[in-house]
C-alpha positions in Angstrom: -3.8 40.4 -18.2 -4.2 37.5 -15.5 -1.3 35.4 -13.4 -2.2 31.9 -12.8 0.0 29.1 -12.3 1.6 26.7 -14.6 -0.7 23.9 -15.9 0.1 21.2 -17.5 -0.9 21.9 -21.3 1.3 25.3 -21.3 4.1 23.3 -21.5 4.5 22.4 -25.2 3.2 26.3 -25.7 6.2 27.0 -23.5 8.5 24.5 -25.0 7.9 26.6 -28.4 8.8 29.6 -26.9 12.1 28.3 -25.6 12.9 26.2 -28.0 12.9 30.1 -30.7 14.7 31.8 -28.1 17.1 28.4 -28.2 17.3 27.6 -25.2 18.2 24.0 -23.9 14.7 22.5 -22.0 13.1 19.0 -21.3 9.8 18.3 -20.3 11.1 16.0 -17.1 12.2 19.6 -15.6 8.5 20.4 -15.5 7.3 17.7 -14.3 9.6 17.8 -11.6 8.6 21.8 -10.9 5.2 21.5 -11.3 5.4 18.3 -8.8 7.7 20.0 -6.0 7.0 24.0 -5.8 3.7 24.2 -8.5 2.9 27.8 -6.9 6.5 29.4 -8.3 5.6 28.6 -11.8 3.5 30.8 -13.5 1.7 32.3 -17.0 0.9 35.7 -17.8 -2.2 35.5 -20.0 -4.4 38.1 -22.3 -8.0 36.6 -23.0 -6.7 33.2 -21.4 -4.2 32.8 -23.7 -0.3 32.7 -22.9 1.4 35.7 -22.8 4.7 34.9 -20.7 5.6 31.9 -18.6 8.4 31.7 -15.5 9.4 28.9 -13.3 10.7 28.6 -10.2 12.1 26.2 -7.5 13.0 26.1 -3.4 15.8 24.3 -2.0 16.3 24.7 1.7 16.4 28.5 2.5 17.3 29.4 -1.1 15.6 29.2 -4.2 16.2 29.5 -8.1 14.3 31.5 -10.7 15.0 29.7 -14.1 13.1 30.4 -17.2 11.5 33.7 -18.0 10.1 34.4 -21.3 7.6 36.8 -22.7 6.6 36.8 -26.1 8.7 39.1 -28.2 5.5 41.5 -29.1 5.2 42.0 -25.5 8.5 42.8 -24.5 8.9 46.1 -22.5 5.3 46.3 -21.3 6.0 45.2 -17.4 4.8 41.1 -18.0 8.0 40.2 -17.1 8.8 42.5 -14.2 4.9 41.5 -12.9 5.9 38.0 -13.2 9.2 38.6 -11.1 7.3 40.3 -8.7 4.9 37.2 -8.1 7.2 34.5 -8.2 9.6 36.1 -5.6 6.7 37.0 -3.4 5.8 33.0 -3.8 9.7 32.1 -2.8 9.8 34.2 0.1 6.5 33.2 1.6 8.1 29.5 1.0 10.6 30.6 3.5 13.4 31.4 0.7 15.5 33.9 2.2 18.2 33.9 -1.0 17.4 33.9 -4.8 19.0 32.6 -7.5 19.1 33.2 -11.5 21.3 33.5 -14.3 21.0 36.6 -16.6 21.3 36.9 -20.7 23.0 39.8 -21.6 19.3 41.0 -22.4 17.8 40.5 -19.2 20.6 41.7 -16.3 19.1 45.1 -16.4 15.9 44.3 -15.7 16.9 41.8 -12.7 19.3 44.6 -11.4 16.3 46.9 -11.4 14.9 44.5 -9.6 18.0 44.0 -6.4 19.9 41.5 -7.9 24.0 41.4 -7.8 26.3 39.5 -9.9 27.9 36.6 -8.1 29.9 34.8 -11.1 29.9 34.4 -15.0 28.3 30.9 -16.3 30.0 29.8 -19.3 28.1 26.8 -21.5 30.8 24.4 -22.4 30.5 22.1 -25.5 32.3 19.1 -26.1 32.0 15.2 -27.8 33.2 12.2 -26.4 35.9 10.3 -27.9 35.7 6.3 -26.8 34.1 3.6 -27.7 32.1 4.1 -23.8 32.0 1.3 -22.0 29.1 0.6 -19.5 28.1 2.6 -17.0 29.2 0.8 -13.1 29.9 3.3 -11.0 26.4 4.9 -8.9 25.7 6.2 -5.8 22.3 7.3 -3.5 21.8 11.2 -2.7 23.2 10.9 0.0 26.9 10.5 -1.1 26.6 13.5 -2.7 25.2 15.7 -0.2 27.8 16.7 1.6 29.8 17.9 -1.9 27.1 19.9 -3.1 26.2 22.0 -0.2 30.0 22.7 0.4 29.4 24.8 -3.0 26.3 26.3 -2.5 25.5 26.3 1.0 22.2 24.8 1.1 20.3 21.4 1.0 19.3 20.8 -2.5 17.5 17.5 -1.9 15.0 17.8 -4.5 17.1 18.5 -7.5 19.8 16.0 -6.4 17.1 13.2 -6.1 15.8 14.0 -9.4 19.1 14.1 -11.4 20.2 11.0 -9.8 16.8 9.1 -10.6 16.9 10.0 -14.3 20.8 10.0 -14.7 24.3 8.3 -14.0 26.5 9.2 -10.7 29.8 8.5 -10.4 31.9 9.1 -7.4 35.1 9.6 -6.0 36.4 10.1 -2.6 35.7 13.9 -2.8 33.5 14.3 -5.7 31.0 13.2 -7.8 29.3 13.6 -11.0 26.0 13.4 -12.6 25.5 12.3 -16.5 21.9 12.9 -17.9 20.4 12.6 -21.0 19.9 15.7 -22.8 17.6 14.9 -26.0 20.5 13.2 -28.3 23.2 14.5 -26.0 24.5 14.5 -22.5 24.7 16.7 -19.9 27.3 16.7 -17.1 26.5 18.0 -13.7 25.7 18.4 -11.1 29.3 18.0 -11.1 31.1 18.6 -7.7 34.7 18.1 -5.9 36.8 19.2 -3.1 39.8 19.2 -5.5 41.1 19.0 -9.3 42.3 15.4 -9.2 39.1 13.8 -8.1 37.0 16.1 -10.7 39.5 15.5 -13.4 39.0 11.6 -12.3 35.3 11.8 -12.8 35.4 13.9 -15.9 37.8 11.0 -17.5 35.6 8.3 -16.2 32.4 10.1 -17.5 33.5 10.6 -20.9 34.6 6.7 -20.9 31.3 5.6 -20.3 30.0 7.8 -23.2 29.7 6.8 -27.0 32.0 8.4 -29.6 31.0 11.4 -31.0 28.0 11.9 -28.7 27.4 15.7 -28.1 28.2 16.9 -24.0 27.1 20.1 -22.8 27.7 21.6 -19.1 27.4 24.9 -17.8 30.4 26.1 -15.7 31.0 28.7 -13.1 33.9 30.8 -14.4 34.9 30.9 -10.7 36.1 27.1 -11.0 39.4 27.9 -12.7 39.9 24.0 -12.6 37.0 23.1 -14.3 37.9 25.5 -17.4 41.4 23.7 -17.4 40.2 20.2 -17.4 37.5 20.6 -20.2 39.9 22.7 -22.6 42.2 19.8 -22.2 39.7 17.6 -22.6 38.6 19.3 -26.1 35.5 21.4 -25.1 35.1 25.0 -26.0 32.8 27.4 -25.0 29.5 28.5 -26.6 27.7 30.7 -24.5 27.7 32.8 -21.4 25.1 34.0 -18.7 25.5 36.3 -15.2 24.9 34.7 -12.1 23.3 36.4 -10.0 21.9 36.6 -6.0 19.0 38.5 -4.2 18.5 38.5 -0.6 20.9 37.2 2.0 24.5 36.7 1.0 25.0 33.2 0.4 27.8 30.8 0.7 29.2 30.3 -2.4 32.4 28.6 -3.3 32.6 28.1 -6.9 35.8 26.0 -6.9 33.8 23.3 -5.7 31.0 23.6 -8.3 32.5 22.3 -11.3 29.2 22.2 -12.9 25.3 23.0 -12.7 22.8 20.6 -11.9 20.7 21.9 -14.7 21.0 24.0 -18.0 20.3 27.3 -16.1 17.0 26.5 -15.4 17.0 24.7 -11.4 20.4 25.6 -10.4 
């Protein structure tokens, strides 16, 4: 088995594997990852053919391990463990002192053996807009949202914030922000952060009002934010899945009450 860096020609193969797992992934994520942290995106190969993939990214002094996937017939043979150890070494070498990931029920024991500990549960919520969809009017720069995002995650996550702000629409209120990103024929709401519920409620209402009726919307939300759950339930959203938020290394500053939704569908924080 050989381990080397993710190549652009590997993306299609990865996407097919991710689709078989029911994951929500899009090409823009790989363009971003391969530009920002290419040596943290690795492929395991046998006779030149990919048998396993892993992605990661670094923000400030923290890292995020994203998509780890191994061919079903080769699971349990150490491929994933080898990829994880190499990615953790790459993140440590780059200066990451805290590493995050979200784990499925199947993957959680694997990460626990590597020293990861559970911090929270992430619920995937799904809903639909029920308004005609007004034109987007409320946009802001990354500078407007950096402090609120840092208050939740305890780090400066400028690369991902700049990327999602560029590809989506950013709504800002006093004490909060929400980014609406295209996600296939649907939308993802996130990152979504706020210092208090009123700002978060206003942002959700605005984003829904500017989304056409019937359009599907996804969010990944920490269970530790009870206000987020209440707002989404009231808006008709339902829970469609669950993962475990885990962490390795220095204990982070993590304030889920200020994190209403993640910036990506589990792959980049």
